[in-house]
N, C-alpha and C positions, 0 to 999 in steps of 0.2 A: 744628382739627377739623373736618371738616365737618359739614354744621346740611341735615336735611332735615323738608323740608317737608310742615306738614301740614294734611290734609281729614279733614275730618266724616264721621264715618260712623250707620249707620242703627245704634240702639242695638237698636231692636227685630229686625234681622236678628241671628236667631240661630242660622244654616245658616253665619255664619261661622265658629263653632266648625271645621266642614269643612273653613275652609281654616287654620285654625291647633294646634289641639289635637289634631288626633286621626292624626294620618301620622306619622311619623319622617323626619326630615331626610336621612340617608341614602337616598335611593333614587336611581336614574334620570334623568337632567336629561330625561326626555321623557314622566316620571312627576307626578300632580299632584295632587292634590281637584279643583279650579279644575271641569274639563266635568262634573263629581259638583253642583259648590258653583249652576252656574250651572241642573242641571237643576232642584236643588233652590230654590234663593230666585223662580225666575220661575213655579214655581206649574205645570208643566207637567206634563203628564199620563205619566206613569212607562208605563201602556200594563203589556203582560205583566209589565216589569221588577216593579213591583209585590210579589207575594215575595218574589224577591231580596234586594232593597234595602227589603223588610220596612216599604214607609210604609203598608199596608194591618194593620199593625195585630196581625194570622196572626201572625206570628214573634218578635213582641217579644220575649218574655218566654224564648222560649231558650235555653241555652251555648250562643255560638257558638265555633269554631276558629278562632284569628289562622290568618295566614300568618305560620310563621316563618322566615328567614331568615337564615344568617349572615354579618359581614362579618369581613372585613380589622381589628382595633384595631390589631395593633401588629404588628413581625419576627416574632415566633413566639406570636400570640393571637388569639382571637374574640370576637366580639362575637354575641348572638344577640336579631337585633330582630325585629317585632312590621307590618303590617300587619293592621286589627280589620276584620274584615266590614263592609259597608259600613252594614246596620241597627245593626252598633255603634255604630257613630260616629254615626248619627242617636239613638240611645239618648243617649248621650253630648250631643248637642243640646239635648235636653228636657229632658235633668241640670243642664245651665249654665243653662239660663230657667225653670228650678225653683230653683236651688241659689245662683246666681253669687255674692248679696250675700252668702251664708251662706259660700261657698269663701271670701270674704274677707276677712270675720270670724276666718276659723282661721287664716289665714294671715298674717294681722296684728298678731298678740299678743305680740312682742316683739323688739327690736332686734337680736338677735344673726344673726338670716338675712342674708345680700347678696345675697339675689336671691331676688324673692317678689311674687306679687299685691297689690293695694294697695284696685285698684275694676274696676268693670266702662271699659274699655279706651273709651273717645268718639274717636277719629282714627287712624289709619292714618297708615305714611310715604307720602305721594307719590312725590318726587323726593331721593337724592341730590347733592351738587354731585358726584359720581363717575361715578352713578346717567348725569348730565347730559352727563357726557362720553365714557361709554360707545354714550347712546344713537345718538349719533353716525353708529352699525358698525351702526344696527337695518336688519332689509331690507327692502329695498321695498317686499317683497311683502306687510308686515306692515301697514296702514292708520292711523296715527297716534289716533284716534278711538275707533278702535276697542278700539283697547288703551286708550285711554285709561279707553276704559271698565270695564272693570273694575277691580280688587284690585287697584292692579301690584306695592305692596309692604303686604301684609298683616302689621300689626301683630300680634302676640298679642291672643287676647279680651280680655284684661285686661290692664291698666297694671302694669309692676312698677315696686317698686323697687329700689334696688342697681344691680349691675353686669352688665352681658348676659353677660358673656365675664369667666373668671377672670384672665384678665391685665390684662385695666382694673383689678381689685383689687393689682394685684401691685403697681402703678405708680403707684395713688393720693396724695394724700395724705390719705388716713385713714390709712392704712399707715404711709405716715411718721412720721405725731404717735404715731399707737402703737407705733415704732420711737423715738422720744424720752422717752415716757415707761416705758417697758419693758423690761427688760435680755432677757429670754429667750421667745421662742418656739418654741410644738411644733407640729408640720403633721397631722395623723393623719388616715386615711381608715378609709371603712365598707369592711369589703369584702362584695359583692356582696351593696351594699346592695337593689338592687331586686332580685332575685332571692330575696334572702329575708324579705322582707316577708310578711307576715302580715295577709292580706286584713282581718281580723275587728279588726284591732289600731288599729283606724282610728276603730269606736266606745269602744273604751278611748281614745284624745286626743280626744274631742269632748263624754263625760260620763264617764263611772270605769267601770276594771277590769267592777269589781261590779256599774256599774250595769247592765251590759252582760251580763252571765252568768246576772243579777237578770230581767233587760227584754227575753229574745232576742228576741221575734216586735216586741219594738217599730218604729214605723215610722217613723224619724227620718231625720233627712239623714246621720249616721254607714256605719245598717244599708242605705241608699239604696244610698249610696256604696259601698259593699262586696256588694252584689246588680251592681253595672253591672261592675264590673272584674270578677271572679269568670263575668259572662255572658259577659263579651268577652274570657275565657282559660278559655272549656271549662269553665266551672265550675272550676277552683281553686282552694285557698282560700294556696297558699305559693307565693308571688312573686306579682306585678308583671308588665304586658309594659311590654319596656325600648323606647321612640321614641319612643307618641308621650306628647305636652306634659304631658297629664290623670294618667300614670302622676307624673312630680313629681310634680306638684300636693297628689297621693295621698300621698305619699310626705312633700311640706314641710309639710303638715299634721302628720301623724303624728313628727316628727322636732320640728318650734317646742313642741310638745308635751314635750317629752323635755326640750330648751329651758329649757322654764319650769322642770322641774320640779328640776333642774338648781341653776338659778336659787335657790331658794329653800332648796332643802338643802344647799350650800353657805353659804349665812346663818346658817341655823336649826342646821345642827351642828357647824359653825369660824367663825359669825362674820366671812365674805366675802364685802363689797359688789360685786356686780360695776357694771364703774364704776371702779371704787376701788382696791382690791387686784387686781387681774385686771380680764384681758375676753376671752371667746375669739365666733369670729365663725365665721359655716360657711356653706358656698358648698356646695349640694344635699348630699353626703356626704365633703362634703373639711374642716374642722375646722384653725378656727387660735387656739390659744392662747399669747394673754399674761402674762407677768406677771415681777413685781423678785425672786421666788423660782423657786425650782427643784420644790425644796419643791411650793410651790402650786400649781406647773404638776400637780407631778406627783399632787396631790390632784381635782385638778380635769379633767384625763384620771379619772383611777377613776371617778370621780364621774359621766361620760356613759358609763365603759362599764359600769358597774353598772346604771345608767338603762336604755340600750339591750339589756343582754340580758335585759331584761323583757319586748322586743317582737324575741328572733330573730335583735338586731343584736346586731354586733362587732366591734373595730375590726381594724385589718391593720396584725398586727406588721412583718408584713416591713417596715413604708411609715412607720414612725414617721419621723421630718424634728426634730432639737435644731439650732435656732439659735442662739448669741448675738448680742450688739447690737454693729456693724450686720449686719443680716439683710443677708444676701449668699445664696442658692438657687444654686442649676447653672440654671435656667429664668431664675434676672434675669440673672445673668454671664452668661451663655451669650449672653443677646437682647442684653446691652449689646455686649460683645464684635467676634458678629457687624453690630451697626449701624454700627462703629465700621470693620470688612473694608468691607461694601455701602461705601460715604462715597468710599470712597476710590476701589475702585472704578470708581464712575460718577464718582467726575472724570476718568477716564481716557479716558470717548468718549459723555460729557455737561456738554455747556457751561448754568447754572443763568444767566440774566438779568431780570430784571423789564421791562415795557415801558413807553410813557407813563403805560396804565393803572392802575403800580402793582403789576402778577398775575404771579407768577412765570412764564417762559418757559422748557420746559428747548428746549437747539435738540442736534442729534448734532453730534459731531469725529467728524473721520478716526481710519479707525482703520484702520494699519497692519499690524497682525499678530494677528488676530482670533483665533485657536484658541492661542496662546502666549499671549491677553490671560485668554482665561477658561479654562487652562490655570490663570496665574499665581493667580485667584480662585480657583478652588478649592479649590488648594493650602494658602493663604493659611486659609482654610473648617477646611477636615480638621486643621490645627497649630492651631484656634482647641479646635477639637473635641475635638482627641487629648489635653486635658487635663482633660477630663470626664467624664465615666464616662454613659452614655444622653443625651447633650447633638443628639446629631446630630439624632433625631429632633424636636427642638424646633426646631433650626439652620436644616433644610429645609426646614418650614412654612413660618417664618416669613421666610424666603428669595425662594419660592415671591411669597409675597404681595406682597413688596417686589418683586419683578422684575415684580408684574403692575399699582402701579401706577404705575411708572415707566417702561413702558412706552403708557402709556394718556397721563401726559404729553405724552413724546414724539407721541405720535403726535397728542395736542391742540391741540401750541404747532405745527402744521405754518399754520393758519390766521392766527399773527400771522409768519409768512417772506414775506421781500419778495420773496423770487425759490427757492421750494423746488426747485423744480425743479434747483435745481443743487446743490442737497445732495440728486438724488433718490441716491448714491450711501453718503452718507453717513447716510442711511436708515436701507438694508438691509442695508449691515456692522448699526451702532447693535441694530435691532430680531432678522436674526438670531440677534445674538450674544447676549440676551435669552432669543429662542425655545433656541438650544441647554442655555445655562446651567438655565432653568427642567424646561427634560429629561433632564437629566444629572441635577439634586435631585430631582425627583419618582421617576426611576426606582431612586434607594436608599430613598426612604421615601414609596412611595406611599400616599396617604387621599388620601378617600372629599372633606374639606373644602378639602385640596390639589390632586382635579380638578376644583372646581368652577374654583376659581384657573385654572393652565393649560387648559382650557378656554375659560377669556374674552380668553387669551392668545393662541390661537392663530388663535380665531375672530377678533379685531378685527385681528393685524393680519393678517389672508390680507385682508380684507374693504380694510381699509388701503392695501394695495398695488394691486386689484382698483380703486378709488376715482380715488388720487394718482396711482404709480405701477408704471404697466400692464404697464412693461416688464418690473418681475421679478412680476408677480405667478403666474409658470408658476415660477419657481427657491424663492417660498415653498413654494408650495405640495406643489412637488413635493421640497422640505427636512421637511414638518409630516408630509408623510406617512410619509417613511423615518423620521424618529425615533420617529414611533409603531409602522410595526414593528417596531423594536428594540428599542421596550418591550414592545412584547406577545412579541415571544421568548424578550425576558428573564427577565423579570416570573415570580420564583416564590414560591411559598409552600408553607410545609410540610405547612397545612391544606385545600388548598384543594381536597383526594379527599375532606373530610368530606360529605355528604347535605347540601340545600341551601346547599353556602356560593355564591354570587353575589358572583364579582371586580367591585368599579362599577366597583376604580380602572382596572379596564382597560376596561369598558362604554363607562363616558361619556368617556373618549379616542375609543371607535370612534365616538360617537355624534354626537361635533363635529366630530374629519374628514373623515362625510357629506357634511354642506352645505359641499364642496369641488367635488361634484359628482361622475357618470359617470366623466368619464375620469381621479380620484383614487382610483375603488374598489379596494380590494386583492385580491389574487387569493382565488382559492375556498378555496387549501390552507391561508391565514392568517385567509379568515373558518374555514375547518374545524377545523382546529385550536386557536380561540381558545371557538367552539361547544359543539365534542364532541357532536353528537349521538349519535352509540353511544352515546353513555356511558347508564348507568340513572338518571338524574338527573340532567333537566336542566332550572333552576329555569323558572316564571313570567316571569321579567326576563329566562331568559336569550333568553327564542324573543321578547317584544314587542322586549327591542333589534333580533333579528337580523331580523325584519318589518320594521322603521322604513328599516332601514341598508338594506335588500336593494331593496325598495319590489318596483318591477314588473320587476327584470332580470333577462333570462331567462339567462344567463349564469351563474347561483343558481339555475335551477329544481329541480335534484338534489338541494341542499341543503335545496331551500325544500320542496318535499315530503316533506320525513324528518322537519324541522318538525313541520309538518303533522298527518302521522303523530302524534307527539308528542301533539298535542291532541287528535288523534281521543284516543286512551286515554283524556287523560288526563280527559276530557270523556265517556267513556263512559255512567257513571255520574251522571247530574245529581241522584239521590234528595234530596241532599243542596246543593244549590247554597243555601241558602237559611240552613245553618248554615257550611259549609268556605268561608273566603274566598277560598282559594288559586282552587275552581271559580266562584267568583262573579266574581273582578278577570280568569280566567282567560277565561271566558266572557264579561262583555261589551268586555271588548277588542277583541276577537278578532271578533263580528261586527259593530263600529263600524272596524275597518280596512278602510282604504280597496285594500288590496295580496292582499286575496285573494279568489277567487273569489266572486261574489253567490248562486251557488249551494250554494255550501259554508258559506253561513255561517245560509243559509235554511233547510240540512237543521239545525246547530243550534241553530236558535229553530225550530223544526217540533220536534225534541226531545224540545226543555222545555218547548213548549207542550201534548206530549202526555203529559207527567207531574203537570205542574202545572196543566192551563188544565181547565176545562171542558167550557171549548169550544173546540176548537186549532182548527179551522179559520179562525172568525172571528176566535181572538185571531192568528193570523198572518197577516192581510187588513192590519192597520194597520200591518207592516213590509215591503209590498212596494212599494211608491209607494218608499218610500226606503231599500231594496235597490235597486230602479231606478233610482235617480240615485245612486247612494252618495250620501248623507244625512243616514246614521243623527250622530250628532250626536258628537262622543268622550265619551268616561268618563271614561279616569283617564290612562292613553298619550293622550298629542296627539300626535294623526295628520296631522290635519291644519293648513298657515300658519303652523305652531309658524316661532317667532325663539331659537333656541336660549340669546340673548345676557339673551333678556326672563326665557327662565326662568332664567335664571343673577342673576339683577337682583336676582330674588325672594329663590331662595336668602340677601344680604346679611344677610336681615333674620330669616331662622328660626335656629333656638337646637339647638347641638350639645351632645351628652351628654359632650365630652368626658373 
């Protein structure tokens, strides 16, 4: 297992909440809160933007409208995620500063949870072993000292106990011990947990329901958290936003209260002792219930269900899984079988040795029939998955991650080759095989998480050949673009006509291949089909991704005019920019975009100033020099000198909502 070097952080830097707690994991790779964080933590004057982001306090208590967007959750379902208004994010900074330690108290009340905050973090991950290998492929345009001066791998604001990914629990010694002790395991899942949570129940979980109803106006931790979540979601009390880590913490506090009540009830009513007669563990909204008696498991399930119902939460009856010892779930079986097939596959074109320092070295072998080797591997994986229902998505995600790691090992091993030039053809074929296999499995089961892995593969492989074997660089780049075009053409999702649907699986690949250079730009017709600016709904993420891709290339000028007209329409009424997150993000990132004419950006700023500033002409002066020099700092879209590999590295430590 790779070890990560830790670096101390300033615990008093509460703005780091912005980095890890307030934004969804599933966003385009050019989007982050780092520009916002830098502005806040450096203490620079935010000028006329004060009114938008709320740092002047005048609009901090208003209910904000988050930017909600839909992404592909599975082959036939969507997930609705939310970007908080910048001012809502700032309120969360204040909340963490005030209640950080109390949050940890309420999330450390039992041993049921498999992942929960236990203390305010004292360090962040600086660089993993894999990141050190990846860093060899970073762009020369980014100076190392500039990049190292920022948070490279921010951990979450809190230090956590338990497991950062649910699959690690399935592979853990802990689960093996439960298997030895208990003959029955049931897997249970709360249906639509976040969207069903009633915000007022946070006070029930931290006080009591009777106390909360009696003292409705009490200024308490629970009441403050309730108000924060409501105001971040346009005043809604039914449901909490999906995406930000703070929502996960909100749910954790409520569910830990339920866990405690269930354990006490089982002891009082049935004399069942936790860790003796039974055990149940929980990873966010997934329960794992163990006992030697099936009737006891059923009783535990009923008790949890009863307590959940008091909070308007219910189990998904269609997702109950029951296992007898030995526990061999569909997920664990498919992973084991896929591991076996991957090992066989790798052995056919990769030689594993050790150097004089006993370090593993991966060297490419000669491949005689690349297409045949690829087809054989694909057929064997399909045979494995054919025996198990719904196993293919699990297999595809795992395979893409494995292919990313193995490609990295092959490329890293070149430094230990005596005469790598003699093996240039083997490097070409082995990495081309990995690239093609990765695109195949990605095309069958695209996901946001897999898109990050595939982007790493295609960026590193293309940089590798530019640096080591330039005679093959053009071939690799052309094949990368060809595979991408095939994916864009074949990408289908039944719900992608829904309003606010964002095809991140497509956008991320497009953004990644942009770095190949202007000579590999896609035809206008292809870009037009990806963004479809003639439709009624074009998202903020679509618009920003398009501008990043086309930059100042004149070939796309007609499409760019269409995009700017859509931005015009969205920003024609800036009255509610301090409430509406989509307006705020679109405005801030548009005026910072160096690929838009200064006059256009100046007109947007002037329009905003006229609406919200008492002296618009004076406020505008602050921006004129920045506009003339193209020096408006990035806000959320990283327009300038972005190394996509660095952005993707940082994703390694962010948590998804599985």
